[in-house]
C-alpha positions as CSV (number, residue, x, y, z in Angstrom):
1,X,0.0,0.0,0.0
2,X,1.3,3.4,-0.9
3,X,2.4,5.9,1.8
4,X,0.1,8.1,3.8
5,X,-0.6,8.7,7.4
6,X,1.2,5.9,9.4
7,X,-1.3,3.3,10.6
8,X,-0.3,3.7,14.3
9,X,-1.4,7.3,14.2
10,X,-5.1,6.6,13.5
11,X,-7.3,7.1,16.5
12,X,-8.5,3.9,18.1
13,X,-11.2,2.2,16.0
14,X,-13.4,1.9,19.1
15,X,-13.4,5.7,19.4
16,X,-14.4,6.1,15.8
17,X,-17.2,3.5,16.3
18,X,-18.4,5.5,19.3
19,X,-18.4,8.7,17.3
20,X,-20.2,7.1,14.4
21,X,-22.9,5.5,16.6
22,X,-23.4,8.8,18.4
23,X,-23.9,10.5,15.0
24,X,-26.3,7.7,13.8
25,X,-28.4,8.0,17.0
26,X,-28.5,11.8,16.7
27,X,-29.6,11.6,13.0
28,X,-32.3,9.1,14.0
29,X,-33.6,11.4,16.7
30,X,-33.5,14.4,14.2
31,X,-35.2,12.4,11.5
32,X,-32.6,13.1,8.9
33,X,-30.7,10.8,6.4
34,X,-27.5,12.8,6.0
35,X,-25.1,14.2,8.5
36,X,-24.9,17.5,6.7
37,X,-28.6,18.1,7.4
38,X,-27.6,18.5,11.0
39,X,-25.3,21.3,10.0
40,X,-28.0,23.4,8.4
41,X,-28.7,26.7,10.2
42,X,-32.4,25.8,10.6
43,X,-31.5,22.4,12.2
44,X,-32.3,22.2,15.9
45,X,-28.9,20.6,16.5
46,X,-27.1,23.6,15.0
47,X,-29.4,26.3,16.4
48,X,-27.4,29.3,17.6
49,X,-24.1,28.1,16.1
50,X,-22.2,29.6,13.2
51,X,-22.3,27.8,9.9
52,X,-19.6,25.1,10.0
53,X,-19.6,21.4,8.9
54,X,-19.2,19.9,12.4
55,X,-21.4,16.9,12.1
56,X,-20.1,16.1,8.6
57,X,-16.5,16.1,10.1
58,X,-17.7,13.3,12.4
59,X,-19.2,11.4,9.5
60,X,-16.1,11.6,7.3
61,X,-13.3,11.0,9.8
62,X,-14.9,9.5,12.9
63,X,-13.8,12.6,14.8
64,X,-14.4,12.6,18.5
65,X,-17.5,14.9,18.9
66,X,-16.5,15.6,22.5
67,X,-13.4,17.3,21.1
68,X,-15.3,19.2,18.4
69,X,-16.1,22.6,19.9
70,X,-19.6,23.8,19.4
71,X,-19.4,27.2,21.1
72,X,-16.9,28.5,23.6
73,X,-15.7,25.5,25.6
74,X,-18.9,23.5,25.0
75,X,-18.3,20.3,23.1
76,X,-20.6,19.1,20.3
77,X,-21.7,16.2,22.5
78,X,-22.8,18.5,25.4
79,X,-24.4,21.0,23.0
80,X,-26.5,18.4,21.3
81,X,-27.3,16.7,24.7
82,X,-28.6,20.1,26.0
83,X,-31.6,19.9,23.7
84,X,-34.6,18.1,25.2
85,X,-35.1,15.8,22.3
86,X,-31.4,14.8,22.2
87,X,-30.7,14.3,25.9
88,X,-30.1,10.6,25.5
89,X,-27.3,11.2,23.0
90,X,-25.0,12.3,25.9
91,X,-25.6,9.0,27.7
92,X,-25.1,7.1,24.4
93,X,-21.8,8.8,23.8
94,X,-20.5,8.2,27.4
95,X,-21.7,4.6,27.7
96,X,-19.3,2.2,29.2
97,X,-19.5,-0.2,26.3
98,X,-17.0,2.0,24.4
99,X,-14.5,1.8,27.2
100,X,-14.8,-1.9,27.2
101,X,-14.0,-2.0,23.5
102,X,-10.8,-0.1,24.2
103,X,-9.7,-2.1,27.3
104,X,-10.4,-5.6,28.6
105,X,-11.4,-4.4,32.1
106,X,-11.5,-0.6,32.5
107,X,-11.8,0.8,36.0
108,X,-15.5,1.2,36.7
109,X,-16.6,1.8,40.4
110,X,-20.3,1.3,39.5
111,X,-19.7,-2.1,37.8
112,X,-21.3,-4.4,40.4
113,X,-24.4,-2.2,40.8
114,X,-24.8,-1.8,37.1
115,X,-24.4,-5.5,36.5
116,X,-27.0,-6.4,39.2
117,X,-29.5,-4.0,37.6
118,X,-29.0,-5.3,34.1
119,X,-29.4,-8.9,35.3
120,X,-32.6,-8.0,36.9
121,X,-33.8,-6.0,33.9
122,X,-33.0,-8.9,31.5
123,X,-34.6,-11.4,33.9
124,X,-31.3,-13.3,34.4
125,X,-30.4,-15.0,37.7
126,X,-26.9,-15.9,38.5
127,X,-26.9,-19.3,40.2
128,X,-24.0,-21.6,41.3
129,X,-24.0,-25.4,41.9
130,X,-24.6,-24.9,45.6
131,X,-28.0,-23.3,44.8
132,X,-29.1,-26.5,43.1
133,X,-27.8,-28.6,46.0
134,X,-29.8,-26.4,48.4
135,X,-32.9,-27.0,46.3
136,X,-32.5,-30.7,46.5
137,X,-31.8,-30.5,50.3
138,X,-35.0,-28.5,50.8
139,X,-37.1,-30.8,48.7
140,X,-37.6,-28.1,46.1
141,X,-35.8,-30.0,43.4
142,X,-36.4,-33.7,43.0
143,X,-34.8,-36.2,40.7
144,X,-36.5,-38.2,39.4
145,X,-39.7,-36.2,39.5
146,X,-43.0,-37.7,38.2
147,X,-43.8,-34.5,36.5
148,X,-40.4,-34.1,35.0
149,X,-37.2,-32.4,36.3
150,X,-37.6,-29.0,37.9
151,X,-34.6,-26.9,36.9
152,X,-33.9,-23.2,36.2
153,X,-35.1,-22.3,32.6
154,X,-32.3,-22.1,30.1
155,X,-30.8,-18.7,29.4
156,X,-32.6,-16.9,26.5
157,X,-29.9,-15.4,24.4
158,X,-32.2,-14.2,21.5
159,X,-30.4,-11.3,19.8
160,X,-33.5,-9.1,20.0
161,X,-33.2,-9.0,23.8
162,X,-29.6,-7.6,23.7
163,X,-29.3,-5.4,20.6
164,X,-28.9,-2.3,22.7
165,X,-25.9,-0.6,24.3
166,X,-26.8,-2.0,27.7
167,X,-27.5,-5.5,26.3
168,X,-24.3,-5.6,24.3
169,X,-22.3,-4.6,27.3
170,X,-24.0,-7.2,29.5
171,X,-23.2,-10.0,27.0
172,X,-19.7,-8.7,26.7
173,X,-19.1,-8.7,30.4
174,X,-20.6,-12.2,30.9
175,X,-18.6,-13.5,27.9
176,X,-15.4,-12.2,29.4
177,X,-16.2,-13.6,32.8
178,X,-16.9,-17.0,31.3
179,X,-13.5,-16.8,29.5
180,X,-11.7,-15.9,32.6
181,X,-13.3,-18.7,34.5
182,X,-12.6,-21.2,31.6
183,X,-16.3,-22.0,31.2
184,X,-15.8,-22.9,27.6
185,X,-19.3,-24.1,26.7
186,X,-20.9,-21.0,28.3
187,X,-18.3,-18.7,26.6
188,X,-19.1,-20.2,23.2
189,X,-22.9,-19.7,23.6
190,X,-22.3,-16.1,24.8
191,X,-19.9,-15.5,21.9
192,X,-22.5,-16.5,19.4
193,X,-25.2,-14.4,21.0
194,X,-22.9,-11.4,21.2
195,X,-22.1,-11.6,17.5
196,X,-25.7,-11.9,16.5
197,X,-26.9,-9.1,18.8
198,X,-24.0,-6.8,17.6
199,X,-25.0,-7.4,13.9
200,X,-28.6,-6.7,14.6
201,X,-27.6,-3.5,16.5
202,X,-25.7,-2.3,13.4
203,X,-28.7,-3.1,11.2
204,X,-31.1,-1.1,13.4
205,X,-28.9,2.0,13.2
206,X,-28.3,1.6,9.4
207,X,-24.5,1.4,9.7
208,X,-22.9,1.5,6.2
209,X,-19.6,2.1,4.5
210,X,-16.6,2.5,6.8
211,X,-18.7,2.8,9.9
212,X,-20.1,-0.7,9.2
213,X,-16.6,-2.1,8.5
214,X,-15.3,-0.5,11.7
215,X,-18.2,-2.1,13.6
216,X,-17.3,-5.5,12.1
217,X,-13.8,-4.9,13.2
218,X,-15.0,-4.2,16.7
219,X,-17.1,-7.4,16.8
220,X,-14.1,-9.6,15.6
221,X,-11.3,-8.0,17.6
222,X,-12.9,-6.5,20.7
223,X,-16.1,-8.5,21.4
224,X,-16.1,-12.1,20.4
225,X,-12.3,-12.2,20.5
226,X,-9.7,-9.9,21.9
227,X,-7.2,-8.8,19.3
228,X,-6.9,-5.1,19.8
229,X,-3.7,-4.8,17.7
230,X,-4.8,-6.5,14.5
231,X,-2.2,-6.6,11.7
232,X,-3.7,-7.7,8.4
233,X,-1.6,-9.6,5.9
234,X,-0.5,-8.2,2.6
235,X,-3.1,-10.4,0.9
236,X,-5.8,-9.0,3.1
237,X,-4.7,-5.4,2.1
238,X,-4.8,-6.4,-1.6
239,X,-8.3,-8.0,-1.4
240,X,-9.7,-5.1,0.6
241,X,-8.6,-2.5,-2.0
242,X,-10.0,-4.8,-4.7
243,X,-13.3,-5.1,-3.0
244,X,-13.7,-1.4,-2.5
245,X,-12.9,-0.8,-6.2
246,X,-15.4,-3.4,-7.3
247,X,-18.0,-1.7,-5.1
248,X,-17.3,1.5,-7.1
249,X,-15.4,3.2,-4.3
250,X,-12.2,5.0,-5.2
251,X,-9.7,7.4,-3.6
252,X,-10.2,11.0,-4.8
253,X,-7.9,13.8,-4.0
254,X,-9.0,17.4,-3.7
255,X,-8.5,17.6,-7.5
256,X,-10.9,14.6,-8.0
257,X,-8.1,12.4,-9.4
258,X,-9.1,8.7,-9.1
259,X,-6.5,6.1,-8.2
260,X,-4.3,5.1,-5.3
261,X,-2.6,7.7,-3.0
262,X,0.8,8.9,-4.0
263,X,4.0,7.7,-2.2
264,X,4.1,10.8,-0.1
265,X,0.4,11.1,0.5
266,X,-0.5,13.4,3.4
267,X,-3.9,15.0,2.5
268,X,-7.0,14.3,4.4
269,X,-8.7,12.4,1.5
270,X,-5.6,10.2,1.1
271,X,-5.6,9.4,4.8
272,X,-9.3,8.5,4.7
273,X,-8.8,6.2,1.8
274,X,-5.8,4.5,3.5
275,X,-7.8,4.1,6.7
276,X,-10.8,2.7,5.0
277,X,-8.7,0.0,3.2
278,X,-7.0,-0.8,6.5
279,X,-10.3,-1.4,8.3
280,X,-11.7,-3.6,5.5
281,X,-8.4,-5.5,5.4
282,X,-8.6,-6.1,9.2
283,X,-12.1,-7.5,8.8
284,X,-11.0,-9.8,6.0
285,X,-8.1,-11.0,8.0
286,X,-10.3,-11.8,11.1
287,X,-12.9,-13.4,8.9
288,X,-10.4,-16.0,7.7
289,X,-9.5,-16.8,11.3
290,X,-13.1,-17.8,12.1
291,X,-12.6,-20.9,10.0
292,X,-9.8,-22.3,12.2
293,X,-10.5,-25.6,13.9
294,X,-12.0,-25.3,17.4
295,X,-10.2,-27.0,20.3
296,X,-10.5,-27.9,23.9
297,X,-7.9,-28.0,26.6
298,X,-7.4,-31.2,28.6
299,X,-4.8,-32.7,31.0
300,X,-1.8,-34.0,29.2
301,X,-1.6,-37.8,28.7
302,X,0.5,-40.2,26.5
303,X,-2.6,-41.0,24.4
304,X,-3.4,-37.4,23.6
305,X,0.2,-36.3,23.2
306,X,0.6,-39.1,20.5
307,X,-2.7,-38.1,18.8
308,X,-1.8,-34.5,18.6
309,X,1.7,-35.2,17.4
310,X,0.5,-37.5,14.6
311,X,-2.7,-35.5,13.7
312,X,-1.7,-34.7,10.1
313,X,-0.5,-38.2,9.3
314,X,-3.6,-39.8,10.8
315,X,-5.8,-37.5,8.7
316,X,-3.9,-38.5,5.6
317,X,-4.4,-42.2,6.4
318,X,-8.1,-41.8,7.1
319,X,-8.6,-40.0,3.7
320,X,-6.8,-42.8,1.9
321,X,-8.8,-45.5,3.8
322,X,-12.1,-44.0,3.0
323,X,-11.2,-43.7,-0.7
324,X,-10.0,-47.3,-0.7
325,X,-13.2,-48.6,0.9
326,X,-15.5,-46.6,-1.4
327,X,-13.6,-46.7,-4.7
328,X,-11.8,-50.0,-4.4
329,X,-8.1,-51.0,-4.5
330,X,-7.6,-50.3,-8.2
331,X,-9.0,-46.8,-8.2
332,X,-7.6,-45.7,-4.8
333,X,-4.1,-46.9,-5.5
334,X,-1.6,-48.2,-3.0
335,X,-1.0,-46.5,0.4
336,X,2.4,-44.9,0.0
337,X,2.2,-43.1,3.4
338,X,4.5,-43.9,6.3
339,X,2.8,-46.4,8.6
340,X,1.6,-45.1,12.0
341,X,4.2,-46.1,14.6
342,X,2.4,-46.6,17.9
343,X,4.1,-47.1,21.3
344,X,3.5,-50.5,22.9
345,X,1.4,-49.2,25.8
346,X,-1.0,-47.6,23.4
347,X,-1.0,-50.3,20.8
348,X,-2.4,-52.9,23.2
349,X,-5.2,-50.6,24.2
350,X,-6.6,-50.8,20.6
351,X,-10.1,-52.3,20.3
352,X,-12.0,-52.4,17.0
353,X,-14.7,-49.6,17.3
354,X,-18.4,-50.4,16.8
355,X,-19.7,-49.2,13.4
356,X,-22.7,-47.0,13.1
357,X,-25.6,-47.9,10.8
358,X,-24.5,-45.3,8.3
359,X,-21.0,-46.7,8.2
360,X,-22.4,-50.2,7.7
361,X,-24.3,-48.9,4.7
362,X,-21.3,-47.2,3.2
363,X,-18.4,-49.4,4.0
364,X,-20.0,-52.8,4.6
365,X,-18.2,-55.1,7.0
366,X,-14.8,-53.4,6.7
367,X,-14.0,-50.1,8.4
368,X,-11.1,-47.6,8.1
369,X,-9.8,-49.2,11.3
370,X,-9.1,-52.4,9.4
371,X,-7.1,-50.9,6.6
372,X,-5.0,-48.1,8.2
373,X,-1.5,-49.6,8.8
374,X,-0.4,-49.4,12.4
375,X,3.0,-50.7,13.5
376,X,3.9,-51.7,17.1
377,X,6.8,-49.5,18.4
378,X,8.7,-51.2,21.2
């Protein structure tokens, strides 16, 4: 990618996401489709201000509206929030979700009280195994029960319940707590719910262009995973620029010259173009990572150490065995792979696995177990 503003000097994407969401919420309350409509002298949001593209600056660059001066020392956030119809925008801008997208655990004295309130509001109870034991002890939970087991209802993680700033922050906090406590199953379910709720949230506020890409970056690097310093590959850079060109988006300098930025690019338009490609490249890079194989941690043992160490060779043998069983010896060809060398203590644990009904239908009486070569290693 050609030169321009160094990547490290861009403001944190979480701050731009905050600025763009504040702008989207302000536009929704004002009932306008374009940020520049908020800058009109007859607009309630600009009433009493000199004519200047303040809101459009936020749209184009994700500028921090709290640092854009409206009048005197009053920020644009406080100026807009002083209007009765727009009071909620001040709360929206200063919501703790944005801090949690910048830091894993930002200092927050009101955290416990806020969490308790949100759990109550979302009808969620936080129980531990001891609570269930107490229920059994007191005869409130019985197993077996003639009417069926009595247990707490499962957690309803429908995205519609959480597609708000409070809902997203609640899911985010519960997800991080589950990760910290190594509750992998619960963390996975919360991760999926968080991703779905965050996408619905963006749809509700009609995120588009760079704002939508930045929000996707926040989902992939600050919500469902924690990769605050994403470094996209050169291939991701190339694909990102290609995608934007295919969508009809091009860099344009102040002279309206289409093409890529020059080697010594320093203008605002060039910086915007470079940042936009970077954000899209980060999204593409993170998207590829979603397809990686999931895994669990478990205590080390000779069996699993051997399985992990020979994972690739086992996979190759299984592929050949399936082809041999389906296509026959002539079409599958000989097995030229190195045999699996198995230590003695593991070799004598081997027992032919039971075949499923589907395997019987496909393979007949012979299974991959019968044709994969395994050699005893003394």
